[in-house]
PDB file as gemmi writes it, atoms N, CA and C in Angstrom:
CRYST1    1.000    1.000    1.000  90.00  90.00  90.00 P 1                      
ATOM      1  N   UNK A   1     -25.822 -23.009 -17.949  1.00  0.00           N  
ATOM      2  CA  UNK A   1     -24.622 -23.247 -18.672  1.00  0.00           C  
ATOM      3  C   UNK A   1     -23.894 -24.379 -17.952  1.00  0.00           C  
ATOM      4  N   UNK A   2     -23.313 -25.282 -18.721  1.00  0.00           N  
ATOM      5  CA  UNK A   2     -22.560 -26.389 -18.146  1.00  0.00           C  
ATOM      6  C   UNK A   2     -21.076 -26.168 -18.426  1.00  0.00           C  
ATOM      7  N   UNK A   3     -20.309 -25.733 -17.418  1.00  0.00           N  
ATOM      8  CA  UNK A   3     -18.875 -25.550 -17.621  1.00  0.00           C  
ATOM      9  C   UNK A   3     -18.180 -26.902 -17.807  1.00  0.00           C  
ATOM     10  N   UNK A   4     -17.279 -26.966 -18.771  1.00  0.00           N  
ATOM     11  CA  UNK A   4     -16.525 -28.186 -19.050  1.00  0.00           C  
ATOM     12  C   UNK A   4     -15.056 -27.811 -19.176  1.00  0.00           C  
ATOM     13  N   UNK A   5     -14.191 -28.566 -18.476  1.00  0.00           N  
ATOM     14  CA  UNK A   5     -12.750 -28.364 -18.581  1.00  0.00           C  
ATOM     15  C   UNK A   5     -12.169 -29.486 -19.429  1.00  0.00           C  
ATOM     16  N   UNK A   6     -11.377 -29.129 -20.425  1.00  0.00           N  
ATOM     17  CA  UNK A   6     -10.671 -30.109 -21.246  1.00  0.00           C  
ATOM     18  C   UNK A   6      -9.185 -29.878 -21.008  1.00  0.00           C  
ATOM     19  N   UNK A   7      -8.565 -30.793 -20.284  1.00  0.00           N  
ATOM     20  CA  UNK A   7      -7.151 -30.648 -19.922  1.00  0.00           C  
ATOM     21  C   UNK A   7      -6.315 -31.663 -20.696  1.00  0.00           C  
ATOM     22  N   UNK A   8      -5.191 -31.222 -21.232  1.00  0.00           N  
ATOM     23  CA  UNK A   8      -4.264 -32.105 -21.924  1.00  0.00           C  
ATOM     24  C   UNK A   8      -4.405 -32.104 -23.434  1.00  0.00           C  
ATOM     25  N   UNK A   9      -5.404 -31.436 -23.957  1.00  0.00           N  
ATOM     26  CA  UNK A   9      -5.619 -31.436 -25.406  1.00  0.00           C  
ATOM     27  C   UNK A   9      -4.474 -30.737 -26.144  1.00  0.00           C  
ATOM     28  N   UNK A  10      -3.930 -29.702 -25.536  1.00  0.00           N  
ATOM     29  CA  UNK A  10      -2.829 -28.959 -26.181  1.00  0.00           C  
ATOM     30  C   UNK A  10      -1.620 -29.864 -26.388  1.00  0.00           C  
ATOM     31  N   UNK A  11      -1.309 -30.696 -25.381  1.00  0.00           N  
ATOM     32  CA  UNK A  11      -0.165 -31.605 -25.497  1.00  0.00           C  
ATOM     33  C   UNK A  11      -0.435 -32.724 -26.495  1.00  0.00           C  
ATOM     34  N   UNK A  12      -1.670 -33.189 -26.563  1.00  0.00           N  
ATOM     35  CA  UNK A  12      -2.008 -34.279 -27.472  1.00  0.00           C  
ATOM     36  C   UNK A  12      -2.062 -33.816 -28.929  1.00  0.00           C  
ATOM     37  N   UNK A  13      -2.459 -32.570 -29.143  1.00  0.00           N  
ATOM     38  CA  UNK A  13      -2.579 -32.076 -30.512  1.00  0.00           C  
ATOM     39  C   UNK A  13      -2.147 -30.621 -30.579  1.00  0.00           C  
ATOM     40  N   UNK A  14      -0.832 -30.368 -30.512  1.00  0.00           N  
ATOM     41  CA  UNK A  14      -0.350 -28.986 -30.539  1.00  0.00           C  
ATOM     42  C   UNK A  14      -0.557 -28.332 -31.909  1.00  0.00           C  
ATOM     43  N   UNK A  15      -0.575 -27.035 -31.893  1.00  0.00           N  
ATOM     44  CA  UNK A  15      -0.716 -26.267 -33.128  1.00  0.00           C  
ATOM     45  C   UNK A  15       0.431 -26.627 -34.066  1.00  0.00           C  
ATOM     46  N   UNK A  16       0.115 -26.820 -35.332  1.00  0.00           N  
ATOM     47  CA  UNK A  16       1.137 -27.120 -36.322  1.00  0.00           C  
ATOM     48  C   UNK A  16       1.244 -28.598 -36.649  1.00  0.00           C  
ATOM     49  N   UNK A  17       0.718 -29.462 -35.803  1.00  0.00           N  
ATOM     50  CA  UNK A  17       0.748 -30.900 -36.088  1.00  0.00           C  
ATOM     51  C   UNK A  17      -0.464 -31.257 -36.932  1.00  0.00           C  
ATOM     52  N   UNK A  18      -0.240 -32.125 -37.916  1.00  0.00           N  
ATOM     53  CA  UNK A  18      -1.332 -32.548 -38.777  1.00  0.00           C  
ATOM     54  C   UNK A  18      -2.269 -33.500 -38.048  1.00  0.00           C  
ATOM     55  N   UNK A  19      -1.696 -34.402 -37.273  1.00  0.00           N  
ATOM     56  CA  UNK A  19      -2.476 -35.392 -36.537  1.00  0.00           C  
ATOM     57  C   UNK A  19      -2.110 -35.344 -35.058  1.00  0.00           C  
ATOM     58  N   UNK A  20      -3.030 -35.741 -34.211  1.00  0.00           N  
ATOM     59  CA  UNK A  20      -2.709 -35.771 -32.774  1.00  0.00           C  
ATOM     60  C   UNK A  20      -1.766 -36.925 -32.457  1.00  0.00           C  
ATOM     61  N   UNK A  21      -1.103 -36.818 -31.323  1.00  0.00           N  
ATOM     62  CA  UNK A  21      -0.260 -37.916 -30.844  1.00  0.00           C  
ATOM     63  C   UNK A  21      -0.912 -38.496 -29.594  1.00  0.00           C  
ATOM     64  N   UNK A  22      -0.414 -39.651 -29.189  1.00  0.00           N  
ATOM     65  CA  UNK A  22      -0.964 -40.271 -27.985  1.00  0.00           C  
ATOM     66  C   UNK A  22      -0.763 -39.348 -26.795  1.00  0.00           C  
ATOM     67  N   UNK A  23      -1.761 -39.302 -25.978  1.00  0.00           N  
ATOM     68  CA  UNK A  23      -1.677 -38.480 -24.783  1.00  0.00           C  
ATOM     69  C   UNK A  23      -2.952 -38.618 -23.980  1.00  0.00           C  
ATOM     70  N   UNK A  24      -2.891 -38.154 -22.771  1.00  0.00           N  
ATOM     71  CA  UNK A  24      -4.056 -38.222 -21.897  1.00  0.00           C  
ATOM     72  C   UNK A  24      -4.795 -36.895 -21.951  1.00  0.00           C  
ATOM     73  N   UNK A  25      -6.058 -36.974 -22.275  1.00  0.00           N  
ATOM     74  CA  UNK A  25      -6.938 -35.813 -22.273  1.00  0.00           C  
ATOM     75  C   UNK A  25      -8.014 -36.093 -21.235  1.00  0.00           C  
ATOM     76  N   UNK A  26      -8.186 -35.168 -20.304  1.00  0.00           N  
ATOM     77  CA  UNK A  26      -9.166 -35.322 -19.236  1.00  0.00           C  
ATOM     78  C   UNK A  26     -10.285 -34.312 -19.435  1.00  0.00           C  
ATOM     79  N   UNK A  27     -11.505 -34.805 -19.405  1.00  0.00           N  
ATOM     80  CA  UNK A  27     -12.675 -33.939 -19.534  1.00  0.00           C  
ATOM     81  C   UNK A  27     -13.409 -33.943 -18.204  1.00  0.00           C  
ATOM     82  N   UNK A  28     -13.616 -32.756 -17.641  1.00  0.00           N  
ATOM     83  CA  UNK A  28     -14.309 -32.610 -16.363  1.00  0.00           C  
ATOM     84  C   UNK A  28     -15.582 -31.810 -16.583  1.00  0.00           C  
ATOM     85  N   UNK A  29     -16.703 -32.397 -16.192  1.00  0.00           N  
ATOM     86  CA  UNK A  29     -17.996 -31.708 -16.260  1.00  0.00           C  
ATOM     87  C   UNK A  29     -18.286 -31.122 -14.889  1.00  0.00           C  
ATOM     88  N   UNK A  30     -18.520 -29.839 -14.839  1.00  0.00           N  
ATOM     89  CA  UNK A  30     -18.782 -29.146 -13.582  1.00  0.00           C  
ATOM     90  C   UNK A  30     -20.287 -28.989 -13.374  1.00  0.00           C  
ATOM     91  N   UNK A  31     -20.644 -28.538 -12.189  1.00  0.00           N  
ATOM     92  CA  UNK A  31     -22.058 -28.302 -11.878  1.00  0.00           C  
ATOM     93  C   UNK A  31     -22.610 -27.207 -12.791  1.00  0.00           C  
ATOM     94  N   UNK A  32     -23.867 -27.322 -13.178  1.00  0.00           N  
ATOM     95  CA  UNK A  32     -24.471 -26.283 -14.020  1.00  0.00           C  
ATOM     96  C   UNK A  32     -24.469 -24.922 -13.316  1.00  0.00           C  
ATOM     97  N   UNK A  33     -24.291 -23.888 -14.093  1.00  0.00           N  
ATOM     98  CA  UNK A  33     -24.350 -22.514 -13.595  1.00  0.00           C  
ATOM     99  C   UNK A  33     -25.578 -21.844 -14.205  1.00  0.00           C  
ATOM    100  N   UNK A  34     -26.296 -21.105 -13.393  1.00  0.00           N  
ATOM    101  CA  UNK A  34     -27.499 -20.416 -13.853  1.00  0.00           C  
ATOM    102  C   UNK A  34     -27.316 -18.911 -13.676  1.00  0.00           C  
ATOM    103  N   UNK A  35     -27.841 -18.112 -14.605  1.00  0.00           N  
ATOM    104  CA  UNK A  35     -27.711 -16.658 -14.463  1.00  0.00           C  
ATOM    105  C   UNK A  35     -28.532 -16.140 -13.285  1.00  0.00           C  
ATOM    106  N   UNK A  36     -28.057 -15.055 -12.700  1.00  0.00           N  
ATOM    107  CA  UNK A  36     -28.790 -14.420 -11.604  1.00  0.00           C  
ATOM    108  C   UNK A  36     -30.088 -13.845 -12.153  1.00  0.00           C  
ATOM    109  N   UNK A  37     -31.104 -13.845 -11.318  1.00  0.00           N  
ATOM    110  CA  UNK A  37     -32.392 -13.271 -11.713  1.00  0.00           C  
ATOM    111  C   UNK A  37     -32.583 -11.929 -11.027  1.00  0.00           C  
ATOM    112  N   UNK A  38     -33.312 -11.079 -11.673  1.00  0.00           N  
ATOM    113  CA  UNK A  38     -33.651  -9.802 -11.069  1.00  0.00           C  
ATOM    114  C   UNK A  38     -32.556  -8.757 -11.133  1.00  0.00           C  
ATOM    115  N   UNK A  39     -31.546  -8.981 -11.965  1.00  0.00           N  
ATOM    116  CA  UNK A  39     -30.480  -7.990 -12.130  1.00  0.00           C  
ATOM    117  C   UNK A  39     -30.390  -7.640 -13.619  1.00  0.00           C  
ATOM    118  N   UNK A  40     -29.678  -6.584 -13.912  1.00  0.00           N  
ATOM    119  CA  UNK A  40     -29.483  -6.158 -15.296  1.00  0.00           C  
ATOM    120  C   UNK A  40     -28.821  -7.306 -16.072  1.00  0.00           C  
ATOM    121  N   UNK A  41     -29.256  -7.571 -17.291  1.00  0.00           N  
ATOM    122  CA  UNK A  41     -28.685  -8.676 -18.065  1.00  0.00           C  
ATOM    123  C   UNK A  41     -27.165  -8.618 -18.205  1.00  0.00           C  
ATOM    124  N   UNK A  42     -26.610  -7.422 -18.320  1.00  0.00           N  
ATOM    125  CA  UNK A  42     -25.155  -7.307 -18.441  1.00  0.00           C  
ATOM    126  C   UNK A  42     -24.472  -7.780 -17.156  1.00  0.00           C  
ATOM    127  N   UNK A  43     -25.027  -7.423 -16.001  1.00  0.00           N  
ATOM    128  CA  UNK A  43     -24.461  -7.867 -14.725  1.00  0.00           C  
ATOM    129  C   UNK A  43     -24.614  -9.375 -14.557  1.00  0.00           C  
ATOM    130  N   UNK A  44     -25.753  -9.912 -14.983  1.00  0.00           N  
ATOM    131  CA  UNK A  44     -25.972 -11.356 -14.897  1.00  0.00           C  
ATOM    132  C   UNK A  44     -24.979 -12.099 -15.787  1.00  0.00           C  
ATOM    133  N   UNK A  45     -24.731 -11.580 -16.981  1.00  0.00           N  
ATOM    134  CA  UNK A  45     -23.782 -12.212 -17.899  1.00  0.00           C  
ATOM    135  C   UNK A  45     -22.368 -12.165 -17.347  1.00  0.00           C  
ATOM    136  N   UNK A  46     -21.990 -11.037 -16.758  1.00  0.00           N  
ATOM    137  CA  UNK A  46     -20.646 -10.905 -16.194  1.00  0.00           C  
ATOM    138  C   UNK A  46     -20.456 -11.880 -15.027  1.00  0.00           C  
ATOM    139  N   UNK A  47     -21.464 -11.978 -14.165  1.00  0.00           N  
ATOM    140  CA  UNK A  47     -21.388 -12.894 -13.030  1.00  0.00           C  
ATOM    141  C   UNK A  47     -21.323 -14.349 -13.504  1.00  0.00           C  
ATOM    142  N   UNK A  48     -22.139 -14.698 -14.491  1.00  0.00           N  
ATOM    143  CA  UNK A  48     -22.132 -16.056 -15.030  1.00  0.00           C  
ATOM    144  C   UNK A  48     -20.774 -16.378 -15.644  1.00  0.00           C  
ATOM    145  N   UNK A  49     -20.208 -15.428 -16.364  1.00  0.00           N  
ATOM    146  CA  UNK A  49     -18.874 -15.604 -16.942  1.00  0.00           C  
ATOM    147  C   UNK A  49     -17.840 -15.852 -15.854  1.00  0.00           C  
ATOM    148  N   UNK A  50     -17.839 -15.025 -14.828  1.00  0.00           N  
ATOM    149  CA  UNK A  50     -16.846 -15.148 -13.756  1.00  0.00           C  
ATOM    150  C   UNK A  50     -16.948 -16.494 -13.049  1.00  0.00           C  
ATOM    151  N   UNK A  51     -18.167 -16.944 -12.759  1.00  0.00           N  
ATOM    152  CA  UNK A  51     -18.345 -18.234 -12.080  1.00  0.00           C  
ATOM    153  C   UNK A  51     -17.940 -19.397 -12.979  1.00  0.00           C  
ATOM    154  N   UNK A  52     -18.226 -19.279 -14.268  1.00  0.00           N  
ATOM    155  CA  UNK A  52     -17.860 -20.333 -15.210  1.00  0.00           C  
ATOM    156  C   UNK A  52     -16.348 -20.436 -15.359  1.00  0.00           C  
ATOM    157  N   UNK A  53     -15.679 -19.306 -15.498  1.00  0.00           N  
ATOM    158  CA  UNK A  53     -14.217 -19.293 -15.609  1.00  0.00           C  
ATOM    159  C   UNK A  53     -13.583 -19.882 -14.351  1.00  0.00           C  
ATOM    160  N   UNK A  54     -14.107 -19.542 -13.186  1.00  0.00           N  
ATOM    161  CA  UNK A  54     -13.566 -20.073 -11.931  1.00  0.00           C  
ATOM    162  C   UNK A  54     -13.733 -21.588 -11.860  1.00  0.00           C  
ATOM    163  N   UNK A  55     -14.875 -22.095 -12.286  1.00  0.00           N  
ATOM    164  CA  UNK A  55     -15.102 -23.543 -12.262  1.00  0.00           C  
ATOM    165  C   UNK A  55     -14.132 -24.262 -13.190  1.00  0.00           C  
ATOM    166  N   UNK A  56     -13.951 -23.731 -14.391  1.00  0.00           N  
ATOM    167  CA  UNK A  56     -13.040 -24.354 -15.355  1.00  0.00           C  
ATOM    168  C   UNK A  56     -11.608 -24.304 -14.845  1.00  0.00           C  
ATOM    169  N   UNK A  57     -11.190 -23.166 -14.318  1.00  0.00           N  
ATOM    170  CA  UNK A  57      -9.818 -23.016 -13.818  1.00  0.00           C  
ATOM    171  C   UNK A  57      -9.541 -23.937 -12.636  1.00  0.00           C  
ATOM    172  N   UNK A  58     -10.557 -24.277 -11.868  1.00  0.00           N  
ATOM    173  CA  UNK A  58     -10.343 -25.126 -10.693  1.00  0.00           C  
ATOM    174  C   UNK A  58      -9.882 -26.530 -11.066  1.00  0.00           C  
ATOM    175  N   UNK A  59     -10.108 -26.947 -12.304  1.00  0.00           N  
ATOM    176  CA  UNK A  59      -9.724 -28.295 -12.723  1.00  0.00           C  
ATOM    177  C   UNK A  59      -8.429 -28.319 -13.535  1.00  0.00           C  
ATOM    178  N   UNK A  60      -7.807 -27.183 -13.724  1.00  0.00           N  
ATOM    179  CA  UNK A  60      -6.557 -27.151 -14.504  1.00  0.00           C  
ATOM    180  C   UNK A  60      -5.348 -27.276 -13.613  1.00  0.00           C  
TER     181      UNK A  60                                                      
END                                                                             
């Protein structure tokens, strides 16, 4: 999975606006995350989710 952070999109195109306005939107591509092997699929999915959320949050 490739975590991607998109920062500033809310300010550039808030809910309720028909068109976006000028603004800076920053896209950050993080290192790929791979699921753990040899564990129950549910545990692997939870771990992958947690690592992905942490990577995305680190750029906000």
